[in-house]
C-alpha positions as CSV (number, residue, x, y, z in Angstrom):
1,X,48.7,-49.4,-195.9
2,X,47.5,-52.5,-197.8
3,X,49.7,-55.1,-196.1
4,X,49.0,-53.4,-192.7
5,X,45.2,-54.0,-193.3
6,X,45.8,-57.7,-193.8
7,X,47.4,-57.9,-190.3
8,X,44.6,-55.9,-188.8
9,X,42.0,-58.1,-190.4
10,X,43.7,-61.1,-188.9
11,X,43.7,-59.4,-185.5
12,X,39.9,-58.9,-185.7
13,X,39.6,-62.7,-186.2
14,X,41.8,-63.3,-183.1
15,X,39.8,-60.9,-181.0
16,X,36.5,-62.5,-182.0
17,X,38.0,-66.0,-181.3
18,X,38.9,-65.0,-177.7
19,X,35.7,-63.1,-177.0
20,X,33.0,-65.3,-178.6
21,X,32.9,-67.7,-175.7
22,X,31.6,-64.9,-173.4
23,X,34.1,-65.7,-170.6
24,X,36.6,-63.0,-171.3
25,X,35.8,-59.4,-170.3
26,X,36.1,-56.9,-173.2
27,X,38.3,-54.4,-171.2
28,X,40.5,-57.2,-169.9
29,X,41.3,-58.3,-173.5
30,X,41.7,-54.7,-174.6
31,X,44.2,-54.0,-171.9
32,X,46.2,-57.0,-172.8
33,X,46.0,-56.4,-176.5
34,X,47.0,-52.7,-176.6
35,X,49.6,-52.8,-173.8
36,X,51.3,-55.8,-175.4
37,X,51.5,-54.0,-178.8
38,X,53.1,-51.0,-177.1
39,X,55.6,-53.2,-175.4
40,X,56.5,-55.1,-178.6
41,X,57.1,-51.9,-180.5
42,X,59.5,-50.6,-177.9
43,X,62.0,-53.0,-179.4
44,X,62.4,-51.1,-182.8
45,X,62.1,-47.8,-180.9
46,X,65.3,-48.7,-179.0
47,X,67.1,-48.7,-182.4
48,X,65.5,-45.6,-183.9
49,X,65.3,-43.5,-180.7
50,X,62.6,-41.1,-179.6
51,X,61.9,-38.5,-182.4
52,X,61.8,-34.8,-181.9
53,X,58.3,-33.9,-180.6
54,X,56.8,-30.9,-182.4
55,X,54.2,-28.5,-181.2
56,X,50.8,-30.0,-180.7
57,X,51.9,-33.6,-180.2
58,X,50.8,-33.9,-176.6
59,X,47.4,-32.3,-177.2
60,X,46.8,-34.7,-180.1
61,X,48.0,-37.8,-178.3
62,X,45.9,-37.2,-175.2
63,X,42.8,-36.5,-177.3
64,X,43.2,-39.6,-179.4
65,X,43.8,-41.8,-176.3
66,X,40.7,-40.5,-174.7
67,X,38.6,-41.1,-177.8
68,X,40.1,-44.6,-178.4
69,X,39.6,-45.9,-174.9
70,X,35.8,-45.5,-175.5
71,X,36.1,-46.7,-179.2
72,X,38.0,-49.9,-178.3
73,X,35.6,-50.8,-175.5
74,X,32.7,-50.3,-177.8
75,X,34.4,-52.3,-180.5
76,X,35.4,-55.2,-178.3
77,X,31.8,-55.2,-176.9
78,X,30.5,-55.6,-180.4
79,X,32.9,-58.5,-181.2
80,X,31.7,-60.2,-178.1
81,X,28.1,-60.2,-179.3
82,X,28.3,-60.6,-183.1
83,X,30.4,-62.4,-185.7
84,X,33.6,-60.7,-186.9
85,X,32.3,-60.9,-190.5
86,X,29.4,-58.6,-189.5
87,X,31.1,-56.2,-187.1
88,X,34.4,-55.6,-188.9
89,X,32.7,-54.0,-192.0
90,X,31.0,-51.5,-189.8
91,X,34.3,-49.5,-190.1
92,X,32.9,-48.4,-193.5
93,X,30.9,-45.9,-191.5
94,X,34.1,-44.1,-190.7
95,X,35.2,-42.8,-194.1
96,X,32.2,-40.6,-194.7
97,X,32.6,-39.1,-191.2
98,X,36.3,-38.7,-191.8
99,X,35.5,-36.4,-194.7
100,X,33.8,-34.1,-192.3
101,X,36.3,-34.4,-189.4
102,X,39.3,-34.2,-191.8
103,X,38.0,-30.9,-193.1
104,X,37.1,-29.5,-189.6
105,X,40.4,-30.6,-187.9
106,X,42.9,-30.6,-190.8
107,X,41.2,-28.4,-193.4
108,X,41.6,-31.2,-196.0
109,X,39.0,-30.8,-198.8
110,X,38.3,-34.0,-200.7
111,X,37.4,-33.9,-204.4
112,X,34.1,-35.0,-205.8
113,X,35.7,-38.2,-207.0
114,X,36.9,-39.0,-203.5
115,X,33.4,-38.4,-202.1
116,X,31.9,-40.6,-204.8
117,X,34.2,-43.5,-203.8
118,X,33.2,-43.1,-200.2
119,X,29.5,-43.2,-201.1
120,X,30.1,-46.4,-203.0
121,X,31.6,-48.0,-199.8
122,X,28.5,-46.9,-197.9
123,X,26.3,-48.7,-200.5
124,X,28.4,-51.8,-199.9
125,X,27.7,-51.6,-196.2
126,X,24.0,-51.4,-196.9
127,X,24.3,-54.6,-199.0
128,X,26.0,-56.2,-196.1
129,X,23.2,-55.4,-193.7
130,X,20.5,-56.4,-196.1
131,X,22.1,-59.8,-196.9
132,X,22.7,-60.6,-193.2
133,X,19.1,-59.6,-192.3
134,X,17.8,-61.8,-195.1
135,X,20.0,-64.7,-194.0
136,X,18.9,-64.4,-190.4
137,X,15.2,-64.1,-191.4
138,X,14.7,-60.7,-189.7
139,X,14.0,-57.2,-190.8
140,X,16.8,-54.9,-191.5
141,X,15.6,-52.5,-188.8
142,X,15.7,-55.3,-186.2
143,X,19.2,-56.3,-187.1
144,X,20.6,-52.7,-186.9
145,X,19.1,-52.4,-183.4
146,X,21.0,-55.4,-182.1
147,X,23.3,-54.4,-179.2
148,X,26.4,-55.7,-180.9
149,X,25.7,-53.6,-184.1
150,X,25.0,-50.5,-182.0
151,X,28.2,-50.9,-180.1
152,X,30.1,-51.3,-183.4
153,X,28.5,-48.1,-184.9
154,X,29.4,-46.1,-181.8
155,X,33.0,-47.4,-182.0
156,X,33.2,-46.5,-185.7
157,X,32.0,-43.0,-185.0
158,X,34.6,-42.5,-182.3
159,X,37.3,-43.9,-184.6
160,X,36.3,-41.4,-187.3
161,X,36.7,-38.5,-184.9
162,X,40.1,-39.8,-183.7
163,X,41.6,-40.5,-187.2
164,X,42.5,-37.0,-188.2
165,X,43.9,-36.5,-184.7
166,X,46.1,-39.6,-185.2
167,X,47.5,-37.9,-188.3
168,X,48.3,-34.8,-186.3
169,X,50.2,-36.9,-183.7
170,X,52.1,-38.7,-186.5
171,X,53.1,-35.4,-188.2
172,X,54.3,-34.0,-184.8
173,X,56.5,-37.1,-184.0
174,X,56.8,-40.4,-185.9
175,X,54.4,-43.3,-186.8
176,X,56.3,-45.7,-184.4
177,X,56.3,-43.4,-181.4
178,X,52.7,-42.4,-182.0
179,X,51.5,-46.0,-182.0
180,X,53.5,-46.8,-178.8
181,X,52.1,-43.8,-177.0
182,X,48.5,-44.2,-178.3
183,X,48.3,-47.9,-177.7
184,X,50.0,-47.7,-174.3
185,X,47.5,-45.0,-173.2
186,X,44.5,-47.0,-174.4
187,X,45.8,-50.2,-172.8
188,X,46.5,-48.4,-169.5
189,X,43.0,-46.8,-169.6
190,X,41.4,-50.1,-170.3
191,X,43.4,-51.8,-167.5
192,X,42.3,-49.1,-165.0
193,X,38.7,-49.5,-166.1
194,X,38.9,-53.3,-165.8
195,X,40.3,-53.0,-162.3
196,X,37.6,-50.6,-161.2
197,X,35.0,-53.1,-162.4
198,X,36.8,-55.9,-160.6
199,X,37.9,-57.5,-163.8
200,X,41.6,-57.5,-163.6
201,X,43.8,-58.9,-166.3
202,X,44.8,-61.9,-164.3
203,X,41.1,-62.8,-163.6
204,X,39.7,-63.5,-167.0
205,X,41.8,-64.0,-170.1
206,X,41.2,-67.8,-170.1
207,X,44.8,-68.3,-171.1
208,X,44.7,-72.1,-171.3
209,X,41.8,-72.0,-173.9
210,X,43.1,-69.0,-175.8
211,X,46.9,-69.2,-175.6
212,X,47.5,-69.4,-179.3
213,X,45.4,-66.4,-180.2
214,X,46.9,-64.4,-177.2
215,X,50.4,-65.3,-178.3
216,X,49.8,-64.1,-181.9
217,X,47.8,-61.0,-181.1
218,X,50.6,-58.6,-180.0
219,X,52.7,-59.2,-183.0
220,X,49.9,-59.3,-185.6
221,X,48.4,-56.1,-184.2
222,X,51.7,-54.4,-183.8
223,X,52.6,-55.1,-187.5
224,X,49.3,-53.9,-188.8
225,X,49.2,-50.7,-186.7
226,X,52.7,-49.6,-187.5
227,X,52.3,-50.1,-191.2
228,X,48.9,-48.3,-191.4
229,X,50.2,-45.4,-189.2
230,X,53.3,-45.1,-191.4
231,X,51.1,-44.5,-194.4
232,X,49.2,-41.5,-192.8
233,X,51.7,-38.8,-193.9
234,X,51.2,-39.7,-197.6
235,X,47.5,-39.2,-198.1
236,X,44.6,-37.0,-197.0
237,X,42.9,-38.3,-193.9
238,X,39.6,-39.1,-195.7
239,X,41.4,-41.1,-198.4
240,X,43.8,-43.0,-196.0
241,X,40.7,-43.9,-193.9
242,X,39.0,-45.4,-196.9
243,X,42.0,-47.5,-197.9
244,X,42.4,-48.6,-194.3
245,X,38.8,-50.0,-194.4
246,X,40.3,-52.8,-196.7
247,X,41.0,-54.5,-193.4
248,X,37.3,-55.4,-193.2
249,X,37.6,-57.4,-196.4
250,X,40.4,-59.5,-194.9
251,X,38.4,-59.9,-191.7
252,X,35.4,-61.3,-193.5
253,X,37.5,-63.7,-195.6
254,X,39.6,-64.9,-192.7
255,X,36.6,-65.3,-190.3
256,X,34.9,-67.6,-192.8
257,X,38.1,-69.8,-193.0
258,X,39.2,-69.8,-189.3
259,X,35.9,-69.2,-187.4
260,X,33.5,-71.0,-189.7
261,X,31.1,-68.0,-189.8
262,X,28.1,-68.1,-192.0
263,X,26.8,-66.2,-195.0
264,X,30.4,-65.4,-196.1
265,X,29.7,-65.4,-199.8
266,X,27.2,-62.6,-199.6
267,X,29.4,-60.7,-197.1
268,X,32.3,-61.0,-199.5
269,X,30.1,-59.6,-202.3
270,X,29.2,-56.7,-200.1
271,X,32.8,-56.0,-199.3
272,X,33.7,-56.3,-203.0
273,X,31.4,-53.3,-203.5
274,X,33.2,-51.5,-200.7
275,X,36.5,-52.3,-202.4
276,X,35.1,-50.7,-205.6
277,X,34.5,-47.6,-203.6
278,X,38.1,-47.7,-202.4
279,X,39.3,-48.0,-206.0
280,X,37.2,-45.0,-207.0
281,X,38.7,-43.0,-204.1
282,X,42.2,-43.9,-205.1
283,X,41.7,-43.3,-208.8
284,X,39.6,-40.1,-208.7
285,X,40.3,-38.7,-205.2
């Protein structure tokens, strides 16, 4: 899970780098990103073969694709409007919700220690918002109401609902096959949506300006997604979700270095509190 989060954090930086100019459509980039990851992972699948598909796989994969088409659109819309170092930590909203969805869908009951760790991560998110509002010279309420933040919150909620369903799909097949099917479905759905809105893939990726980020994105995202999905069978959904949020720390750190985003020191302090919550979850959960 941990090395996978590093790759996913880097992918957040690449997504923000491509979208921040405002010229690339969110669904166009989502279609390219997710379809290319699915294609890259077909290479190792050729060696491992298609796994035995157990009962419930197709129901789970269809549900997670539907949820993630919306979540990815909302998430990319957020990255287009706000800095990666602000949007990426919004994933910390997901673990508290995964406690609920993990119980409702998988009947996984976290311990008091696990819940405490999740609450600490939420406190870290509050610190992030407070420091950013202070740095921007606006009220906390005003910042939370910004469109990019609202899009990010909606995406995080949808990811929280889909996370336990992802685990069901992995248990009924394999991590590799689940990533390929899920990402392929999300990419195809995003492609269809982009075509309906007259924003086909060929019309707006701005390849000349973004070729380096676009060339790296499929491999970075594929590595991160496979490693994090492979970790799902070894932990409760709520705990795995908390550890996966480590990717927000890497995104904040890397966005300061590669995107020259501001207020990185305070954002890193807030994410350090989130990491403390993850540590509590691992030690006491």
